[in-house]
C-alpha positions as CSV (number, residue, x, y, z in Angstrom):
1,M,71.6,-185.0,-19.0
2,A,72.8,-182.0,-17.2
3,L,74.5,-182.3,-13.9
4,L,72.6,-181.6,-10.7
5,S,74.3,-180.1,-7.5
6,P,74.2,-182.1,-4.4
7,R,72.0,-181.4,-1.7
8,T,73.0,-179.2,1.2
9,S,72.1,-181.6,4.1
10,D,74.3,-184.3,2.4
11,L,77.3,-182.1,2.5
12,L,76.9,-180.7,6.1
13,P,78.6,-183.9,7.7
14,V,81.5,-183.7,5.1
15,I,82.1,-180.0,5.6
16,S,82.0,-180.1,9.1
17,R,84.7,-182.5,9.4
18,L,87.0,-180.4,7.2
19,P,90.0,-179.0,9.3
20,G,91.1,-175.1,9.3
21,I,87.6,-173.8,9.4
22,P,87.1,-170.8,11.9
23,D,84.4,-171.1,14.3
24,H,82.8,-167.6,13.4
25,L,82.5,-168.9,9.8
26,D,80.7,-172.2,10.9
27,H,77.4,-170.8,11.5
28,G,74.5,-168.7,10.2
29,P,74.5,-167.5,6.8
30,F,78.2,-168.0,6.3
31,R,77.8,-171.6,6.8
32,I,75.1,-171.8,4.2
33,A,77.1,-169.6,1.7
34,R,80.1,-171.9,2.3
35,L,78.2,-174.9,1.5
36,L,76.7,-173.7,-1.8
37,P,78.8,-175.1,-4.8
38,T,81.1,-172.3,-6.7
39,L,79.6,-173.5,-10.2
40,Q,76.0,-174.4,-10.7
41,P,75.0,-176.1,-13.9
42,V,71.9,-174.6,-15.7
43,R,69.6,-176.7,-18.1
44,Y,69.1,-175.1,-21.8
45,G,66.9,-176.3,-24.3
46,S,63.2,-176.7,-25.4
47,K,60.5,-177.2,-22.9
48,A,58.9,-180.2,-22.4
49,V,55.8,-180.9,-24.5
50,T,52.9,-181.5,-22.2
51,R,50.1,-181.3,-24.6
52,H,49.9,-184.2,-27.5
53,W,47.1,-184.4,-30.1
54,R,44.6,-187.0,-29.2
55,V,42.2,-188.5,-31.6
56,M,38.4,-187.5,-31.1
57,H,36.3,-190.1,-29.6
58,F,34.3,-191.8,-32.3
59,E,31.0,-190.9,-30.7
60,R,31.9,-187.2,-30.6
61,Q,33.2,-187.4,-34.3
62,K,29.5,-188.7,-35.3
63,L,28.0,-185.8,-33.3
64,M,30.1,-183.4,-35.0
65,A,29.3,-184.7,-38.5
66,V,25.6,-184.7,-37.8
67,T,25.6,-181.1,-36.4
68,E,27.7,-179.8,-39.1
69,Y,26.4,-176.6,-40.8
70,I,25.2,-177.2,-44.6
71,P,24.6,-173.7,-46.2
72,P,21.7,-173.8,-48.7
73,K,22.8,-173.9,-52.3
74,P,21.8,-170.7,-54.5
75,A,19.0,-170.7,-56.9
76,I,21.5,-169.3,-59.6
77,N,25.1,-170.5,-60.0
78,P,27.5,-167.8,-59.1
79,R,29.3,-168.4,-62.2
80,C,26.3,-167.3,-64.3
81,L,25.8,-164.1,-62.5
82,P,27.4,-161.0,-64.2
83,P,30.6,-159.7,-62.3
84,P,29.8,-157.1,-59.4
85,P,30.4,-153.6,-60.7
86,Q,33.9,-152.2,-60.0
87,P,34.5,-148.8,-59.1
88,P,36.0,-146.8,-62.2
89,K,39.9,-146.5,-62.0
90,E,40.8,-142.8,-61.8
91,D,43.9,-142.0,-64.2
92,S,46.8,-140.5,-62.8
93,G,47.6,-136.7,-63.9
94,F,50.6,-138.0,-66.2
95,I,48.0,-140.3,-68.2
96,R,45.7,-137.3,-68.7
97,L,48.6,-135.2,-69.7
98,L,49.6,-137.9,-72.4
99,R,46.0,-138.1,-73.7
100,K,45.8,-134.3,-74.3
101,E,49.1,-134.2,-76.0
102,I,48.1,-137.1,-78.3
103,A,44.8,-135.4,-79.2
104,A,46.7,-132.3,-80.0
105,V,49.3,-134.3,-82.2
106,F,46.4,-135.8,-84.3
107,Q,44.5,-132.6,-84.3
108,N,47.3,-130.1,-85.3
109,N,49.4,-132.0,-87.8
110,R,48.5,-132.9,-91.3
111,M,51.0,-135.8,-91.7
112,V,51.3,-138.6,-89.0
113,A,53.7,-141.4,-90.0
114,V,54.0,-144.7,-87.9
115,C,57.4,-146.2,-87.7
116,Q,58.5,-149.3,-85.6
117,N,60.8,-148.0,-82.8
118,V,63.6,-150.5,-83.0
119,A,66.9,-150.6,-80.9
120,M,69.1,-147.4,-82.0
121,S,71.9,-145.9,-80.3
122,A,71.6,-142.6,-78.9
123,E,74.3,-141.1,-81.5
124,D,72.0,-142.5,-84.3
125,K,68.7,-141.3,-82.6
126,I,70.1,-137.8,-82.1
127,L,71.3,-137.7,-85.8
128,L,67.9,-138.8,-87.2
129,R,66.0,-136.4,-84.8
130,H,68.2,-133.4,-86.3
131,Q,67.8,-134.4,-90.0
132,L,63.8,-134.5,-89.6
133,R,63.7,-131.2,-87.6
134,K,65.2,-129.4,-90.6
135,Y,62.0,-130.0,-92.5
136,N,59.8,-129.5,-89.5
137,I,59.2,-133.2,-88.9
138,F,59.0,-134.1,-85.1
139,M,59.4,-137.5,-83.6
140,K,57.0,-138.5,-80.8
141,I,56.8,-141.5,-78.7
142,F,53.7,-142.6,-76.6
143,P,52.9,-145.8,-74.7
144,N,50.3,-148.0,-76.5
145,Q,48.0,-148.3,-73.4
146,V,47.4,-144.6,-73.7
147,L,47.3,-144.5,-77.7
148,K,45.1,-147.2,-78.4
149,P,42.1,-146.0,-76.3
150,F,42.4,-142.7,-78.1
151,L,42.5,-144.4,-81.6
152,E,39.6,-146.6,-80.8
153,G,37.2,-143.6,-80.3
154,S,38.4,-141.6,-83.2
155,K,38.3,-141.5,-87.0
156,Y,41.8,-143.2,-87.1
157,K,40.7,-146.3,-85.6
158,N,42.0,-148.2,-88.8
159,L,45.5,-147.4,-87.7
160,L,45.2,-149.7,-84.7
161,P,46.9,-152.8,-86.4
162,L,50.0,-150.9,-86.7
163,F,50.5,-150.4,-82.9
164,V,51.5,-153.8,-81.9
165,G,54.9,-153.4,-80.3
166,H,57.0,-150.2,-79.9
167,N,56.1,-147.4,-82.2
168,M,57.3,-144.0,-83.2
169,L,55.4,-141.1,-84.8
170,L,56.8,-138.6,-87.2
171,V,54.5,-135.7,-87.3
172,S,54.5,-132.7,-89.4
173,Q,52.0,-129.6,-89.9
174,E,52.7,-129.8,-93.7
175,P,52.8,-133.2,-95.9
176,K,56.4,-133.5,-96.1
177,A,56.4,-137.0,-97.3
178,K,59.0,-136.5,-100.1
179,E,61.6,-135.3,-97.4
180,M,60.8,-138.1,-94.9
181,V,60.8,-140.9,-97.2
182,R,64.3,-139.7,-98.4
183,I,65.7,-139.6,-94.8
184,L,64.1,-142.8,-93.9
185,K,66.0,-144.4,-96.8
186,T,69.3,-143.8,-95.1
187,V,68.1,-145.7,-92.0
188,P,67.0,-149.2,-93.5
189,F,66.7,-150.8,-89.9
190,L,63.9,-148.3,-89.4
191,P,60.8,-149.4,-91.1
192,L,57.9,-147.2,-92.0
193,L,54.5,-148.9,-91.1
194,G,51.8,-146.3,-92.5
195,G,50.1,-143.4,-91.3
196,F,47.7,-140.7,-92.9
197,I,48.1,-137.3,-94.8
198,D,45.1,-135.0,-94.7
199,D,42.8,-137.5,-93.0
200,T,43.5,-140.0,-95.8
201,I,45.1,-143.3,-94.5
202,L,48.3,-144.3,-96.5
203,S,50.3,-147.6,-96.4
204,R,54.1,-147.6,-96.7
205,Q,53.8,-147.9,-100.6
206,G,51.0,-145.1,-100.4
207,F,53.8,-142.8,-98.7
208,V,56.4,-143.9,-101.4
209,N,54.0,-142.9,-104.2
210,Y,53.1,-139.6,-102.5
211,S,56.5,-138.6,-102.4
212,K,56.9,-139.1,-106.0
213,L,54.2,-136.5,-106.9
214,P,55.3,-133.2,-107.8
215,S,55.3,-130.2,-105.5
216,L,52.3,-128.1,-105.1
217,P,53.7,-124.9,-106.8
218,Q,54.7,-127.2,-109.8
219,L,51.0,-128.4,-109.9
220,Q,49.5,-125.1,-109.3
221,G,51.9,-123.7,-112.2
222,E,50.8,-126.5,-114.5
223,L,47.1,-125.9,-113.7
224,V,47.4,-122.5,-114.4
225,G,49.2,-123.0,-117.8
226,G,46.5,-125.6,-118.8
227,L,43.6,-123.0,-117.8
228,T,45.4,-120.3,-119.9
229,L,45.6,-122.6,-122.7
230,L,41.9,-123.6,-122.6
231,V,41.0,-119.8,-122.2
232,A,43.1,-118.9,-125.3
233,Q,41.6,-121.9,-127.3
234,T,38.0,-120.9,-126.4
235,H,38.7,-117.2,-127.2
236,S,39.9,-118.3,-130.6
237,L,37.1,-120.4,-131.2
238,L,34.6,-117.7,-130.2
239,H,36.3,-115.1,-132.6
240,H,36.8,-117.6,-135.4
241,Q,33.2,-117.8,-136.7
242,P,32.6,-114.0,-136.6
243,A,35.9,-113.2,-138.5
244,Q,34.9,-115.7,-141.1
245,L,31.3,-114.4,-141.5
246,T,32.7,-110.8,-141.6
247,A,35.5,-111.7,-144.5
248,L,32.6,-113.6,-146.5
249,M,30.3,-110.6,-146.3
250,D,33.1,-108.2,-147.4
251,Q,33.6,-110.7,-150.4
252,Y,30.0,-110.8,-151.4
253,L,29.9,-106.8,-151.2
254,R,32.8,-106.6,-153.6
255,Q,31.5,-109.0,-155.9
256,R,28.1,-107.0,-156.0
257,Q,29.8,-104.1,-156.6
258,E,31.8,-105.4,-159.6
259,E,28.6,-106.7,-161.1
260,E,26.9,-103.4,-161.1
261,P,29.2,-100.6,-161.3
262,S,26.7,-97.7,-162.4
263,T,24.0,-98.5,-160.0
264,P,24.5,-96.4,-156.9
265,A,23.8,-97.7,-153.4
266,S,20.3,-95.9,-153.4
267,G,19.0,-97.8,-156.1
268,K,18.6,-94.8,-158.6
269,P,20.6,-94.2,-161.8
270,D,23.0,-91.6,-162.0
271,P,22.0,-88.5,-164.2
272,P,23.7,-88.2,-167.7
273,D,26.8,-86.3,-168.1
274,P,26.4,-83.2,-170.4
275,A,29.8,-83.2,-171.6
276,V,29.7,-86.8,-172.5
277,E,26.6,-86.2,-174.7
278,S,28.0,-83.3,-176.6
């Protein structure tokens, strides 16, 4: 409990008897100021609680229970109702830019390969990017939340199972599968999942088989050689029968000339030679 100062009326008899107090200080406000204590204790702490929770009267409890509002039950359970339509979420400018870039990548490139984007050091990634760029193969990385909606509405929706985790796209305007597979063999921890070439979806083994095919100029040379050989054979077959027929006709004419030497070609016998008759 805090100390309380004594009342001034209780101290008046004591102070009036103190010796050495001048008369001009023993009356009026000086007397009251002299009577006040030098130190006054002040009480600190929480205020006294004057309101306590009281139990409601039993009669009032019954009245409140009887007059309580009970809302009517809906005819259809709210759980059975379709959710209210939500306003369409507007995409940010960055998302729209990524969609345009993804559409351009799939439209302007004949080869798109999907690889798993594993943890690589910055030095290894720069080296791989430089090796691929020598053959005009570029590395693209897009978030799946933007790439998957694009694939669902396109003809490449069969590639969706490949986009599960972090992925990387290797794109090229020309089908450089042979060079890409050779470079990826030097990076065994970067697996090739699949992709497409000229709108034909290929698996990893499909890319390997495609890389083993000969180059386009070589195939064109073989095709031209095969066509030239067929043309030559056709030409020889077409000229073989007339040549054989001509040879047979010549042989037949020679035989006829040997059998009838004196009969001219006009069918009349030659006139007799007078030198021979004489």
